[in-house]
C-alpha positions as CSV (number, residue, x, y, z in Angstrom):
1,X,-7.3,-12.3,-9.5
2,X,-4.0,-12.1,-7.5
3,X,-2.5,-10.1,-4.6
4,X,1.0,-9.5,-4.7
5,X,2.9,-8.5,-1.5
6,X,5.4,-5.8,-2.7
7,X,6.4,-4.7,0.6
8,X,5.6,-6.1,4.1
9,X,7.6,-3.9,6.2
10,X,7.1,-0.5,8.5
11,X,8.7,2.5,9.0
12,X,11.6,0.6,10.0
13,X,14.5,-0.5,7.8
14,X,14.6,-4.1,6.5
15,X,16.4,-5.0,3.5
16,X,13.7,-8.2,3.4
17,X,10.8,-6.3,4.3
18,X,10.4,-3.1,1.9
19,X,7.9,-0.8,2.9
20,X,4.4,-0.9,2.9
21,X,2.8,-1.6,-0.9
22,X,0.6,-4.1,-2.6
23,X,-0.2,-4.9,-6.2
24,X,-3.8,-6.2,-7.0
25,X,-4.2,-7.9,-10.6
26,X,-6.4,-9.3,-13.3
27,X,-5.6,-10.1,-16.6
28,X,-6.8,-6.5,-17.4
29,X,-6.0,-4.8,-14.6
30,X,-3.0,-3.6,-12.4
31,X,-3.7,-1.7,-9.3
32,X,-1.1,-0.5,-6.3
33,X,-1.9,0.0,-2.9
34,X,0.5,2.4,-1.4
35,X,3.7,3.2,-2.3
36,X,6.2,2.6,0.5
37,X,10.1,2.5,0.2
38,X,11.3,0.4,-2.6
39,X,8.1,-0.4,-4.4
40,X,9.8,0.4,-7.9
41,X,12.3,-2.3,-7.0
42,X,10.0,-4.5,-6.3
43,X,7.8,-4.4,-9.2
44,X,11.0,-4.9,-11.4
45,X,11.6,-7.7,-9.8
46,X,8.2,-9.1,-10.6
47,X,8.8,-7.8,-14.1
48,X,5.7,-5.7,-14.1
49,X,6.5,-2.0,-15.5
50,X,5.1,0.9,-13.5
51,X,3.9,2.2,-17.0
52,X,1.3,-0.5,-17.3
53,X,-0.3,0.5,-13.5
54,X,-3.8,1.4,-13.9
55,X,-3.7,3.3,-10.6
56,X,-2.2,4.2,-7.4
57,X,-4.5,3.7,-4.0
58,X,-3.4,5.7,-1.1
59,X,-4.6,3.8,2.4
60,X,-3.5,7.0,4.4
61,X,-0.6,9.4,4.0
62,X,1.8,8.2,6.7
63,X,5.3,8.5,5.1
64,X,6.0,4.6,5.2
65,X,2.8,4.0,2.8
66,X,3.6,7.3,0.6
67,X,7.6,8.0,0.5
68,X,8.6,6.5,-2.9
69,X,5.8,8.1,-5.0
70,X,7.8,10.8,-6.9
71,X,10.4,7.3,-7.5
72,X,7.2,5.8,-9.2
73,X,6.0,8.6,-11.1
74,X,9.7,9.4,-12.6
75,X,10.4,5.9,-13.2
76,X,7.5,5.4,-14.9
77,X,8.1,8.1,-17.3
78,X,11.5,6.3,-17.7
79,X,9.8,3.2,-18.4
80,X,8.2,5.1,-21.2
81,X,4.5,5.2,-19.7
82,X,2.4,7.4,-21.9
83,X,-0.9,7.9,-20.4
84,X,-1.8,10.0,-17.2
85,X,-1.5,8.7,-13.6
86,X,-4.8,7.8,-11.8
87,X,-4.4,8.5,-7.7
88,X,-6.9,7.8,-5.2
89,X,-6.7,8.5,-1.3
90,X,-8.2,10.2,1.3
91,X,-8.7,14.0,1.9
92,X,-5.5,16.1,1.6
93,X,-3.9,13.8,-1.3
94,X,-4.4,16.4,-3.6
95,X,-2.2,18.6,-1.8
96,X,0.2,16.0,-1.0
97,X,0.8,15.1,-4.6
98,X,1.1,18.9,-5.6
99,X,3.6,19.6,-3.1
100,X,6.0,16.6,-4.0
101,X,5.5,17.4,-7.6
102,X,6.5,20.8,-7.0
103,X,9.2,19.9,-5.2
104,X,10.9,18.4,-8.0
105,X,9.7,20.7,-10.8
106,X,13.0,22.1,-11.7
107,X,14.8,19.0,-12.1
108,X,11.8,17.5,-14.0
109,X,11.5,20.4,-16.3
110,X,15.0,20.2,-17.3
111,X,15.0,16.5,-17.9
112,X,11.9,16.6,-20.2
113,X,13.7,19.6,-22.5
114,X,17.0,17.9,-22.4
115,X,16.1,14.2,-22.6
116,X,13.3,15.0,-25.6
117,X,11.6,12.1,-24.8
118,X,8.2,11.3,-27.2
119,X,5.7,11.8,-24.1
120,X,5.3,13.5,-20.8
121,X,2.0,12.2,-20.2
122,X,3.5,10.2,-17.1
123,X,3.8,13.7,-15.3
124,X,-0.2,14.2,-15.7
125,X,-1.8,13.4,-12.4
126,X,-6.0,13.5,-11.7
127,X,-6.0,12.6,-8.0
128,X,-9.8,11.4,-6.5
129,X,-10.1,11.9,-3.2
130,X,-12.2,9.2,-0.9
131,X,-15.2,10.6,1.2
132,X,-16.2,8.4,4.0
133,X,-17.5,5.2,1.8
134,X,-17.6,4.8,-2.1
135,X,-17.4,2.3,-4.8
136,X,-15.5,2.7,-8.1
137,X,-14.4,0.8,-10.6
138,X,-11.4,-0.3,-13.1
139,X,-11.6,-2.3,-15.8
140,X,-12.9,-5.4,-14.2
141,X,-12.1,-4.7,-10.7
142,X,-15.0,-3.6,-8.5
143,X,-13.5,-1.5,-5.5
144,X,-15.0,-0.6,-2.2
145,X,-13.3,2.0,0.4
146,X,-14.2,2.4,4.0
147,X,-12.7,4.6,6.6
148,X,-11.1,2.4,9.5
149,X,-9.8,3.6,12.7
150,X,-6.2,4.8,12.8
151,X,-6.2,8.0,15.1
152,X,-4.6,10.3,15.2
153,X,-4.5,10.1,11.4
154,X,-7.6,11.6,10.7
155,X,-8.3,9.9,7.3
156,X,-7.3,6.2,6.7
157,X,-9.2,3.7,4.8
158,X,-9.3,-0.1,4.1
159,X,-10.6,-1.5,0.2
160,X,-12.7,-4.4,-0.9
161,X,-11.9,-5.9,-4.2
162,X,-14.4,-8.0,-6.1
163,X,-13.5,-9.6,-9.1
164,X,-15.5,-12.8,-10.3
165,X,-17.5,-13.3,-7.3
166,X,-14.2,-13.4,-5.0
167,X,-13.4,-11.0,-2.2
168,X,-10.3,-9.2,-1.1
169,X,-10.0,-7.2,1.8
170,X,-6.9,-4.8,2.7
171,X,-7.3,-3.4,6.2
172,X,-4.7,-0.4,6.0
173,X,-3.4,0.8,8.9
174,X,-6.0,0.2,11.5
175,X,-6.5,-0.8,15.5
176,X,-9.7,-3.5,15.6
177,X,-12.6,-1.8,14.2
178,X,-16.4,-2.4,13.4
179,X,-16.4,-1.0,9.8
180,X,-13.4,-3.3,8.8
181,X,-15.1,-6.4,10.3
182,X,-18.1,-5.4,8.7
183,X,-17.1,-4.6,5.3
184,X,-14.5,-7.9,5.1
185,X,-17.1,-10.1,6.2
186,X,-16.7,-13.6,4.3
187,X,-13.8,-12.3,2.2
188,X,-11.5,-14.7,0.4
189,X,-8.5,-13.5,1.9
190,X,-8.2,-10.7,4.2
191,X,-5.1,-8.8,4.3
192,X,-4.5,-7.3,7.8
193,X,-1.3,-5.4,9.7
194,X,-0.2,-6.6,12.8
195,X,1.9,-5.2,15.9
196,X,3.5,-8.1,17.7
197,X,3.1,-7.6,21.0
198,X,6.5,-8.8,23.1
199,X,8.7,-8.3,20.1
200,X,9.7,-4.7,21.0
201,X,12.1,-3.7,23.8
202,X,12.6,-0.2,25.2
203,X,15.6,1.7,23.9
204,X,17.1,4.4,26.0
205,X,15.0,7.5,25.5
206,X,14.2,7.1,21.5
207,X,11.6,4.3,22.5
208,X,10.2,4.9,25.9
209,X,7.3,3.0,27.2
210,X,5.1,6.0,26.0
211,X,6.5,5.6,22.5
212,X,5.6,1.8,22.6
213,X,2.1,2.2,23.8
214,X,1.0,5.0,21.5
215,X,2.3,3.0,18.2
216,X,0.5,-0.1,19.5
217,X,-2.4,1.5,20.3
218,X,-3.3,2.5,16.7
219,X,-2.5,-0.6,15.5
220,X,-3.6,-4.4,15.5
221,X,-1.9,-6.4,17.9
222,X,-0.9,-10.2,17.7
223,X,-3.4,-10.8,20.6
224,X,-6.4,-9.0,18.5
225,X,-5.9,-9.9,14.4
226,X,-7.2,-13.4,15.1
227,X,-10.1,-12.1,16.4
228,X,-10.7,-9.7,13.8
229,X,-10.5,-12.3,10.8
230,X,-12.6,-14.9,13.1
231,X,-15.3,-12.1,13.6
232,X,-14.9,-11.6,10.1
233,X,-15.1,-15.0,8.9
234,X,-12.6,-14.6,6.2
235,X,-11.5,-17.7,4.7
236,X,-7.7,-16.6,4.9
237,X,-5.9,-14.3,6.7
238,X,-2.4,-13.1,5.3
239,X,-0.4,-10.8,7.8
240,X,1.4,-7.7,6.7
241,X,2.8,-4.6,7.7
242,X,5.1,-6.2,10.8
243,X,6.0,-4.3,13.6
244,X,8.8,-5.2,14.1
245,X,10.0,-6.6,10.8
246,X,11.6,-9.3,12.6
247,X,10.0,-11.5,15.3
248,X,9.3,-15.4,16.0
249,X,7.0,-16.6,13.4
250,X,6.4,-20.0,14.9
251,X,4.9,-18.0,18.1
252,X,3.1,-15.5,16.3
253,X,1.2,-18.1,14.1
254,X,0.3,-20.1,17.5
255,X,-1.0,-16.8,18.9
256,X,-3.6,-16.1,16.2
257,X,-4.6,-19.6,15.4
258,X,-5.7,-19.9,18.7
259,X,-8.2,-17.1,18.1
260,X,-8.9,-17.1,14.3
261,X,-8.9,-21.3,14.3
262,X,-6.8,-21.9,10.9
263,X,-3.2,-21.1,10.1
264,X,-2.6,-17.6,9.3
265,X,-0.2,-16.6,6.3
266,X,2.8,-14.9,7.5
267,X,3.4,-12.5,4.5
268,X,6.7,-12.3,2.8
269,X,7.7,-9.7,-0.3
270,X,7.0,-11.1,-3.3
271,X,4.5,-13.5,-2.4
272,X,1.7,-13.9,-4.8
273,X,-1.6,-15.2,-3.4
274,X,-4.4,-16.3,-5.9
275,X,-8.3,-15.0,-5.2
C-alpha cells in the first residue's frame, strides 16, 4: 500500500502546495481522498490516469477539499474513462455532486454530442453517503470511516485503510478528538493536518484576531498534533494541510518531536510513502 500526497496546502493559494488531496494505492486499487485545487495536474505528474481511479472519498465538503471535482470528472472523460464514478462522502454529497453536474450540463451535452467519443460513462456517478461509522471494501483495500470534530462543519470524517495487516489513518480536518485517537490506534502511518501556531499574523480587517482564533479552533495545532500521534501510538506521523503553507520546518519538527518522541515527516506535494 502506498500513500501519495497530491496536495498538502489549504485554501490559501500556493504553487508548491496545491489543495488538499491524497492517493492511496495498491497493485489493484487506486483511491482518491478529496479533490482540492490542482488534483488533475498532480495525477498527471505521477502519470496516473483519472480514467483508472476506482473511487473518490470526501472527508468533508469544504471548498478547498472539493473545488476540482468537475475538473476531475471531465478530465477523466478526456482520458477515455469508460466506467462510472463512485463517490463516497458525508451527508449532502449527493446534493453537492448533482448541483456541480447541473451547473455544467449544457456545456457537457454539447461536448458529448459534438465530440462523438465512444463512451460517456465517466459522467455516470454513484454517490454513497456515510453514516456515523462504517466499513467497506474496494478491491484489496479495507476501509473504515469515522466521524471527526471539525465543527461548525456538521459532517466530517477520517479514514483507516487496511492492506496486508498494514494500517494507514487519514485524519481529515479536525480538532483533537477521541474518535480519531481511538481509530488511529497503532497505525503504521498517521496522516494528520496541522495548524502551525505563531506563523500567521493579523492583516488589516481581513485577518482579525477573531478570524485567526476561529480558524485555529477547528484544526489541530502544532502543539497538539504530536500528542495526538503519541496517544494514537502511531509508528509514523506525516503532516499535511499546512496552515499557513509557508513556515519554519525546523521549528515545527522540534515542537512536535517534544510530544511525539520522534521526528514527524513534513509532507510535500507528490511525496510517496510506502506502508
